C-alpha positions in Angstrom: 181.3 192.9 162.2 183.0 194.7 159.4 182.1 193.9 155.8 184.1 191.1 154.3 187.1 192.0 152.1 187.5 189.8 149.0 190.9 188.0 148.7 193.4 188.7 146.0 191.8 188.1 142.6 193.0 185.1 140.6 196.3 186.0 139.0 199.3 187.7 140.4 200.4 186.9 144.0 197.2 184.8 144.7 197.5 181.9 147.2 195.5 179.0 145.7 194.6 176.4 148.3 192.3 174.2 146.2 192.4 173.9 142.5 189.9 172.0 140.4 190.6 171.4 136.6 188.2 169.8 134.2 186.8 167.6 136.9 184.1 165.0 136.0 182.1 162.5 138.0 180.0 160.1 136.0 178.0 157.4 137.7 177.5 154.3 135.5 174.1 153.0 134.6 174.1 149.2 134.6 171.5 146.8 133.0 171.0 143.2 132.3 172.1 139.9 134.0 175.7 140.7 133.3 175.4 144.2 134.6 176.8 145.9 131.5 177.1 149.6 131.4 174.6 151.2 129.1 175.0 154.9 130.0 176.2 157.3 132.7 174.7 159.9 134.9 176.9 163.0 134.4 176.6 164.5 137.8 179.7 166.7 137.3 180.8 167.2 133.7 184.0 169.2 133.5 184.2 172.0 136.1 187.2 174.2 136.8 187.8 176.8 139.6 190.3 177.8 142.2 189.7 178.5 145.9 192.1 180.9 147.5 193.3 180.7 151.1 191.0 182.5 153.5 188.1 183.1 151.1 184.6 181.7 150.9 183.6 180.4 147.5 179.8 180.1 147.1 178.5 177.3 144.9 174.9 177.8 143.9 172.4 176.3 141.6 169.1 174.3 141.5 168.7 170.9 143.1 170.3 168.2 141.0 172.9 170.5 139.5 175.9 168.6 141.0 176.9 170.9 143.8 177.2 168.3 146.6 178.9 165.8 144.3 181.5 168.5 143.5 182.2 169.0 147.2 182.5 165.3 147.9 184.8 164.7 144.9 187.1 167.5 146.1 187.4 165.8 149.5 187.9 162.4 147.8 184.8 161.0 149.6 184.0 159.7 146.1 186.6 159.4 143.3 186.5 161.6 140.2 186.0 160.0 136.8 188.4 162.5 135.1 190.2 165.7 135.9 192.4 167.1 138.6 191.9 168.2 142.2 194.9 169.6 144.0 195.2 170.7 147.6 198.3 172.9 148.2 199.9 171.4 145.2 199.1 167.8 146.2 197.2 165.9 143.4 194.4 164.2 145.3 193.0 162.1 142.5 196.2 160.0 142.2 197.6 160.4 145.7 198.9 157.5 147.8 196.2 156.4 150.4 198.6 156.9 153.3 199.5 160.4 152.2 195.8 161.2 151.7 195.1 160.0 155.2 197.7 162.5 156.5 196.0 165.3 154.6 192.5 164.4 155.9 192.8 166.5 159.1 193.2 169.6 156.9 190.1 169.0 154.8 186.8 168.6 156.5 183.1 168.7 155.8 179.9 170.1 157.4 177.0 168.0 156.2 173.5 169.2 155.2 171.4 167.1 157.6 172.7 167.6 161.2 170.5 164.7 162.4 171.7 162.1 160.0 175.3 163.0 160.2 175.6 162.4 164.0 175.6 158.9 165.5 172.6 158.7 167.8 174.3 156.1 170.0 177.3 158.3 170.8 177.5 161.2 173.2 178.3 164.6 171.9 181.7 164.4 173.6 182.5 161.1 171.9 181.3 162.5 168.5 183.6 165.5 168.7 186.6 163.6 170.1 186.3 160.8 167.5 188.6 162.7 164.9 191.1 163.3 167.7 191.2 159.6 168.5 191.3 158.5 164.9 194.4 160.7 164.2 196.0 160.4 167.6 196.1 164.2 168.2 195.1 164.2 171.9 194.7 161.8 174.7 193.2 161.6 178.2 192.7 164.9 179.9 194.0 166.8 176.9 191.3 165.3 174.7 188.6 166.2 177.2 189.9 169.7 177.4 189.9 170.0 173.7 186.3 168.9 173.5 185.4 171.6 176.1 187.2 174.2 174.0 185.4 173.1 170.8 182.0 173.3 172.5 182.8 176.8 173.7 183.9 177.8 170.2 180.5 176.8 168.7 178.4 178.3 171.5 177.6 175.2 173.6 178.3 174.5 177.2 180.7 171.8 178.6 177.8 169.9 180.2 176.5 169.2 176.7 179.4 166.7 176.1 177.5 164.1 178.1 174.2 164.3 176.2 173.1 162.6 173.1 172.2 164.2 169.7 168.4 163.7 170.1 168.5 166.0 173.1 169.4 169.0 171.0 167.6 171.2 168.4 168.5 171.2 164.8 170.6 174.3 165.1 172.5 172.9 168.1 173.1 169.6 166.3 174.6 171.6 163.4 176.9 173.3 165.9 178.0 169.9 167.1 178.8 169.0 163.5 180.8 172.2 163.0 182.7 171.5 166.3 183.6 168.0 164.9 184.7 169.6 161.6 187.1 172.0 163.2 188.5 169.5 165.8 191.6 168.8 163.8 192.4 172.5 163.0 191.6 172.1 159.3 192.5 174.7 156.6 189.6 173.9 154.3 186.0 173.0 155.0 183.2 172.1 152.5 179.9 173.3 153.9 177.3 171.2 152.1 174.1 173.3 152.5 174.7 173.6 156.2 171.6 175.7 156.8 169.1 174.1 154.4 167.6 171.8 157.1 167.3 174.6 159.7 164.6 177.0 160.6 164.9 180.4 159.1 165.4 181.9 162.6 168.4 179.6 163.2 170.1 180.0 159.8 171.5 183.4 160.6 173.1 182.1 163.8 174.8 179.3 162.0 176.1 181.6 159.2 177.4 184.1 161.8 179.1 181.2 163.6 180.8 180.1 160.4 182.0 183.6 159.7 183.3 184.1 163.2 185.2 180.8 163.1 186.7 181.7 159.7 188.2 184.9 161.2 189.5 183.1 164.4 190.8 180.0 162.7 191.8 181.3 159.3 189.5 178.8 157.5 188.7 178.5 153.8 185.2 177.5 152.8 183.4 176.0 149.8 179.9 177.1 150.8 177.3 175.1 148.9 173.7 176.4 149.0 170.6 177.2 147.0 169.9 180.3 149.1 171.3 183.1 147.1 170.5 185.8 149.6 172.6 184.0 152.3 175.4 183.3 149.8 175.5 187.0 149.1 176.2 187.7 152.8 178.9 185.0 153.4 180.7 184.5 150.1 183.6 186.4 148.5 183.1 184.8 145.1 180.2 182.8 143.7 180.1 180.0 141.1 176.7 179.2 139.5 176.3 175.6 138.5 173.8 173.9 136.2 173.5 170.3 135.0 177.0 169.4 136.1 178.8 172.5 134.7 179.6 176.0 136.0 177.9 178.7 134.1 179.4 181.8 135.7 182.0 182.6 138.3 182.9 186.0 139.6 183.0 188.2 142.8 179.8 188.4 144.8 179.3 192.1 144.0 179.6 191.7 140.3 177.5 188.5 140.1 174.6 190.1 142.0 174.8 193.5 140.3 175.9 192.6 136.8 175.3 188.9 136.0 176.2 188.0 132.4 174.6 184.5 132.1 170.9 184.1 131.4 170.7 181.4 134.0 172.2 183.6 136.7 169.8 186.3 135.9 166.9 183.9 136.2 168.1 182.7 139.6 168.6 186.3 140.9 165.2 187.4 139.7 163.7 184.8 142.1 165.5 186.2 145.2 162.9 188.0 147.5 163.5 191.7 147.9 162.2 193.1 151.2 160.7 196.2 149.6 157.1 196.2 148.2 157.8 199.1 145.9 160.8 197.3 144.3 159.0 194.0 144.2 156.0 195.5 142.4 158.1 196.8 139.5 160.9 194.3 139.0 160.8 191.8 136.2 160.7 188.1 137.0 162.5 185.8 134.6 160.5 182.6 134.4 162.3 179.5 133.2 160.2 177.1 131.1 160.4 173.4 131.4 162.4 171.2 133.8 166.1 170.5 134.2 167.1 167.9 131.7 168.3 164.5 133.0 172.0 164.3 133.7 171.9 160.9 132.1 170.9 162.4 128.8 172.0 166.1 128.7 171.2 168.2 125.7 173.8 168.8 123.0 175.7 172.1 123.0 175.1 174.4 125.9 173.3 172.4 128.8 171.0 175.4 129.4 169.9 175.8 125.8 166.5 174.0 126.3 165.4 176.7 128.8 167.4 179.7 127.8 165.4 182.7 126.5 168.4 183.7 124.4 169.1 180.3 122.8 170.1 180.3 119.2 171.2 177.6 116.7 174.8 177.8 117.8 173.8 177.1 121.4 172.5 173.6 120.3 175.4 172.8 118.1 178.4 174.0 120.1 179.4 173.8 123.8 180.2 177.3 125.0 183.8 178.0 125.9 184.6 178.6 129.6 186.1 182.1 129.1 187.0 185.2 131.0 185.0 188.3 130.0 187.0 190.6 132.3 189.4 190.2 135.1 188.0 187.7 137.6 184.7 187.2 135.7 184.3 183.9 133.9 181.3 182.7 132.0 180.2 179.8 129.7 177.9 181.5 127.2 178.3 182.3 123.5 176.4 185.5 123.8 177.3 186.8 127.3 178.3 190.2 125.9 174.8 190.6 124.4 172.9 189.7 127.6 170.8 192.6 128.6 170.5 193.9 132.1 167.1 192.8 133.3 165.0 194.8 135.7 165.3 192.1 138.4 169.1 192.7 138.5 168.6 196.5 138.7 166.2 196.2 141.6 168.5 193.9 143.5 171.3 196.4 143.0 169.0 199.3 144.1 167.9 197.5 147.2 169.5 198.3 150.5 172.9 196.7 151.0 172.8 193.5 153.1 173.9 194.0 156.7 177.5 193.3 157.5 176.4 191.0 160.3 173.1 189.0 160.3 171.0 189.4 163.5 170.9 186.6 165.9 167.6 185.0 166.6 166.3 185.2 170.1 
């Protein structure tokens, strides 16, 4: 497979499919007999980005940073506390329920746990055809034929339609979940850590499948993951999230070769490099302490309690979400002063990732 070509950069003549502006999701903390609100868990605390038609936007960060909540709010599986989410110009946060239902077929999700996301009492054929029944898009023989087509698209046989989820491996169950997600010919799919629960030998197969389907069906992905090496392979642009906010957003090549935010550099320094010589000389950035509680985030920059470059201004002032150069956004007061660490140089010096991951036997 040829290397991926990044879509048009944000700006002139770009085709924005999904746009998120200052989106927040706060979960109330209730106490007492009368269940009064005494605080809030700020799972997502003001994120903004665009997703362009045909691209894959990677969303990375540590566990608890708000990645999955962001994906679910975009699809309106949970409602935003504040902010705007638009899909092809349709404002989803204030849309009429009936109109939202009509848009549902075009926005789908692949869940993290392929076992929990499939009904164990339904056959694979019933699971895949359920969206077709719900939206009246196929009946009778046409529906059965569509199920066969979908199974073939994800690498399964027609005979599998009569089996139950427990009869399949984790990788096969995730293929079933993907078949269900593409059943209604969507334009946009949120992939919520689709490979996190799979064996390493199977992860490459699922990522290759997603890439192949994107080319065949012209899909747009929000690919949520904590595996930065896999995101580098599949994504066109990458957003780095920490404690409910996006710290950095740029193209995949620039992010991995020239990160400007200290948090991004720390994450990249932990990515394994398959070369003992490089691994021996590169510098690892060790973050001290734990992620603060989203119920009580620190003042100023959310990363200031762990940042090796933190100064007084970082505690007193929230950094502006600003564009350093065309297509490269960052939330850091001192991004221009961030030195290139050895870990970044070694990642850049390593061999380029293959254009197509090998399939496991």
